[in-house]
C-alpha positions in Angstrom: 0.1 0.0 -0.2 1.3 3.2 -1.1 2.2 5.6 1.8 0.7 8.9 1.7 2.7 11.8 3.3 1.4 14.7 4.6 2.6 18.4 6.1 1.5 21.4 7.9 0.5 24.2 6.2 1.2 27.2 8.9 -1.3 29.2 6.3 -4.1 27.4 6.8 -3.0 25.6 10.3 -4.0 22.5 9.2 -2.5 18.8 7.6 -2.3 18.9 4.4 -1.6 15.8 1.7 2.0 16.4 -0.1 1.5 16.6 -3.8 4.8 16.2 -6.0 4.3 17.2 -9.2 5.6 15.5 -12.6 8.2 18.0 -13.2 9.8 17.5 -9.8 9.8 13.9 -10.2 11.5 14.1 -13.4 14.1 16.3 -12.2 14.6 14.0 -8.8 14.9 11.1 -11.3 17.5 12.9 -13.7 19.9 14.2 -10.6 19.9 10.5 -9.5 21.0 9.1 -12.6 23.6 11.9 -13.7 25.0 11.4 -10.0 25.2 7.6 -10.9 27.0 8.4 -14.1 29.4 10.2 -12.5 30.3 8.2 -9.9 30.5 4.9 -12.5 32.7 7.1 -14.6 35.1 8.1 -11.2 35.3 4.4 -10.7 35.8 3.1 -14.1 38.8 5.9 -13.9 40.4 4.5 -11.0 39.8 1.5 -11.9 41.5 1.5 -15.3 44.3 3.6 -13.6 45.3 1.2 -11.1 43.6 -2.3 -12.3 44.7 -4.1 -15.4 42.3 -5.8 -17.8 42.7 -9.2 -19.0 43.7 -7.9 -22.5 46.3 -5.9 -20.8 47.4 -8.5 -18.6 48.3 -10.8 -21.4 49.9 -8.0 -23.5 52.7 -7.4 -20.1 53.2 -10.8 -19.8 54.0 -11.1 -23.5 56.1 -8.1 -23.2 57.9 -9.5 -20.0 58.4 -12.7 -22.0 59.7 -10.5 -24.8 62.3 -9.0 -22.4 63.8 -12.2 -21.2 64.5 -13.5 -24.9 65.6 -10.2 -25.8 68.4 -10.5 -22.7 68.9 -14.3 -23.8 69.6 -12.6 -27.4 71.5 -10.3 -26.5 73.8 -12.3 -24.0 74.5 -14.7 -27.5 75.0 -12.2 -29.6 77.8 -11.3 -27.2 79.2 -15.1 -27.0 79.2 -14.9 -31.2 80.7 -10.9 -31.1 83.4 -12.5 -28.6 84.0 -15.6 -30.3 84.2 -13.7 -33.6 86.6 -11.5 -32.3 88.8 -14.3 -31.3 88.9 -15.3 -34.9 89.4 -11.5 -36.1 92.9 -11.7 -33.5 94.0 -15.1 -34.9 93.6 -13.8 -38.5 95.7 -10.7 -37.7 98.1 -11.3 -35.1 99.0 -14.7 -36.1 97.7 -16.1 -39.8 98.7 -12.8 -41.6 101.8 -12.4 -40.0 102.9 -15.7 -40.9 102.5 -14.7 -44.4 103.2 -11.1 -44.1 100.0 -10.2 -45.1 98.6 -6.4 -44.0 96.4 -7.0 -41.2 92.6 -6.0 -41.7 91.7 -2.6 -40.1 88.1 -3.1 -37.7 86.4 -0.4 -39.1 86.7 -2.7 -42.3 85.7 -5.5 -40.4 82.5 -3.6 -38.6 81.6 -2.0 -42.2 81.9 1.6 -40.4 78.7 1.0 -38.6 78.0 3.6 -35.8 78.1 2.0 -32.4 75.9 3.2 -30.0 75.9 3.3 -25.4 73.7 0.3 -24.9 71.0 1.5 -23.3 69.1 -0.2 -20.1 66.4 -2.3 -21.8 63.5 -0.5 -19.8 64.3 2.7 -21.2 64.0 1.4 -25.0 60.9 1.4 -27.2 60.2 -1.8 -29.5 61.4 0.4 -32.5 64.9 1.0 -30.8 65.0 -2.4 -29.3 64.3 -3.8 -33.2 67.2 -1.2 -34.3 69.6 -2.3 -31.8 69.6 -5.8 -32.1 69.3 -5.2 -36.6 72.6 -3.1 -36.2 74.4 -5.7 -33.7 73.5 -8.5 -36.6 74.4 -6.6 -39.3 77.9 -5.7 -38.1 78.0 -9.1 -37.3 76.9 -10.2 -40.7 79.6 -8.0 -42.0 82.3 -9.2 -40.0 81.7 -12.7 -41.0 81.8 -11.8 -44.5 85.1 -9.9 -44.0 86.6 -12.9 -42.4 85.3 -15.1 -45.0 87.1 -13.4 -47.7 90.3 -12.9 -45.4 90.5 -16.9 -44.9 90.0 -17.3 -48.9 92.9 -15.0 -48.9 95.0 -16.8 -46.5 94.0 -20.1 -48.7 95.6 -18.6 -51.4 99.1 -17.6 -49.4 99.1 -20.8 -47.9 98.8 -22.2 -51.6 101.1 -19.8 -53.0 103.5 -20.4 -49.8 103.7 -24.4 -50.8 104.5 -23.1 -54.3 107.0 -20.3 -53.4 108.7 -23.3 -50.9 108.9 -25.8 -54.1 110.7 -23.5 -55.7 113.3 -22.2 -52.9 116.7 -24.5 -53.5 116.6 -26.7 -51.0 118.6 -29.5 -51.7 122.4 -30.5 -53.1 122.6 -30.6 -56.7 124.1 -34.2 -56.6 124.0 -37.2 -54.4 126.3 -36.2 -51.4 125.3 -38.5 -48.6 128.8 -39.2 -47.4 129.1 -35.0 -47.5 132.9 -35.4 -49.2 131.9 -34.3 -52.7 132.4 -30.6 -51.8 135.9 -29.4 -53.0 135.6 -25.6 -52.6 133.2 -23.1 -51.2 131.9 -20.0 -51.5 134.3 -17.0 -50.8 137.9 -16.3 -51.9 139.7 -18.8 -53.4 142.9 -19.9 -55.1 142.3 -19.9 -59.2 143.5 -23.5 -60.6 144.8 -21.6 -63.5 145.7 -18.5 -62.5 147.2 -19.0 -59.2 145.4 -16.0 -57.2 143.2 -15.2 -55.2 139.9 -14.8 -57.0 136.1 -14.7 -55.5 134.6 -18.1 -55.8 130.7 -17.4 -56.5 129.3 -21.0 -55.6 130.4 -24.7 -54.6 132.2 -26.8 -56.6 130.9 -30.7 -55.7 133.8 -33.5 -57.0 131.8 -36.4 -58.9 132.6 -38.7 -61.5 131.9 -37.6 -65.3 128.4 -38.6 -65.7 127.0 -38.4 -62.5 123.1 -36.9 -62.2 122.9 -33.4 -61.6 119.3 -32.5 -60.1 117.3 -29.3 -59.9 117.3 -28.0 -56.4 113.7 -26.4 -56.8 111.0 -26.1 -59.1 111.2 -23.8 -61.6 112.0 -22.8 -65.9 115.0 -23.5 -67.5 116.4 -19.7 -68.0 119.1 -20.7 -70.2 121.2 -23.7 -71.3 124.1 -23.1 -73.3 127.0 -25.1 -74.7 130.0 -23.5 -74.4 133.9 -24.1 -73.8 134.8 -21.4 -72.1 133.4 -19.8 -68.6 131.0 -22.2 -66.7 131.2 -24.3 -70.0 127.7 -26.2 -70.6 125.9 -25.0 -68.1 121.9 -24.2 -67.0 120.3 -21.7 -65.3 117.1 -22.0 -63.5 114.6 -19.3 -62.7 112.4 -20.4 -59.3 110.7 -16.9 -59.3 110.3 -15.3 -56.1 114.1 -13.5 -56.9 115.7 -17.1 -56.9 117.8 -18.6 -59.8 120.3 -21.7 -60.0 123.6 -22.2 -61.9 125.1 -25.5 -62.6 128.0 -25.4 -64.4 130.9 -27.5 -66.5 128.1 -30.3 -67.8 129.3 -33.0 -69.7 125.9 -33.1 -71.1 122.6 -31.0 -70.9 119.2 -32.6 -70.6 116.7 -29.8 -70.3 115.9 -27.0 -73.2 115.4 -23.4 -72.9 111.8 -23.0 -71.4 111.3 -26.0 -70.0 109.4 -26.4 -66.7 111.4 -28.8 -63.9 110.3 -30.1 -60.5 113.2 -30.7 -57.9 115.1 -33.5 -58.4 114.2 -33.5 -62.1 117.7 -34.1 -63.7 119.1 -30.9 -65.9 122.4 -32.6 -66.9 125.3 -34.7 -66.1 128.8 -33.6 -64.5 131.6 -32.8 -66.4 134.6 -30.8 -67.2 133.8 -28.1 -69.9 134.9 -24.9 -69.7 137.5 -23.4 -67.1 137.3 -26.2 -65.3 140.6 -28.7 -64.1 138.4 -31.7 -63.1 135.2 -33.3 -63.3 133.0 -31.2 -61.0 129.2 -29.4 -60.7 130.1 -25.7 -59.9 126.6 -25.0 -58.2 125.1 -21.1 -57.3 122.3 -19.7 -55.8 121.1 -15.8 -56.9 118.7 -14.1 -55.0 117.3 -11.0 -56.2 120.3 -10.9 -59.2 123.2 -11.3 -56.3 125.1 -14.3 -55.5 124.8 -15.8 -52.4 126.3 -18.8 -50.4 124.4 -22.1 -51.5 125.4 -24.1 -48.5 122.7 -22.5 -46.6 120.1 -23.5 -49.1 120.4 -27.6 -48.5 117.9 -27.7 -45.4 115.8 -30.6 -47.0 118.7 -32.8 -47.2 120.8 -32.1 -44.2 120.5 -32.8 -40.4 121.9 -30.0 -37.8 125.0 -32.3 -37.7 125.4 -32.6 -41.2 124.7 -29.0 -41.8 127.5 -27.9 -39.2 130.4 -30.5 -40.7 129.2 -29.6 -44.3 129.5 -25.5 -43.2 133.3 -26.5 -41.9 134.1 -28.2 -45.2 132.8 -25.2 -47.5 134.3 -22.9 -45.2 138.0 -24.2 -45.4 140.4 -22.5 -47.7 141.7 -24.3 -50.5 141.8 -24.0 -54.5 138.5 -24.2 -56.7 138.3 -26.5 -59.5 137.5 -23.8 -61.7 
């Protein structure tokens, strides 16, 4: 049952029935609704400010996972850079030093990428994280490419070094296991014909006529001349890398000019042609157009003790055979 409200009218001095107009009712309803809406807005503002929605919670969880993954990725990139730095150090300080090659500048390896100071991950936006990672990967990729090129160059140097080692004179021109065939060494010796002291520019290996004479390194025949004076029948081999060798006084020459020979190939046979007083092979080593002592170019043939013995024999003052 609806309650009826009364109020005391001071003018009529009577209790009268309270009647609320429609206008007032509408205003009261609108006021209540307005207050409710404002209160709801305030509540939602506070809730959105301090409380996460399910979607926001998922996003925050994904961001945290991305941060952990980025930290792992950054650590892995650091390890890769460390390993690459070790390879670069070996490349510059060991391999290229061995082959006398110019070290590669670090700016070339890095590709001239401007290195940025690392910031804390929390201060980076997503785009900055992506950019920093991309720059690091680009730098490492460029360093790897340069390193691959460097190793290809070193591979070529190794192949060239092997060719050079095969070309440098390294054995005796005649078989001399007992080390008793050196008749005269490099330096000033008594000339066998003029009996005066003259410079002897090679080693004389005394051997029976017809003894094989071997190329002491890979090379090309530069000269193969038949003569009755000077070196007589002789051969000059050009080994490249500034090295040449001469084999004189042969009884017969086997090779021809322009022919390629390998170390150990027979180039002729011992004789006594030209200015010679007996069968022997006059052997010279020429480096950069200067004649040097051949005794230092038998490292493929001799042990340390044998070299010491041969050095003493070659150093003895005696008469040359040519």
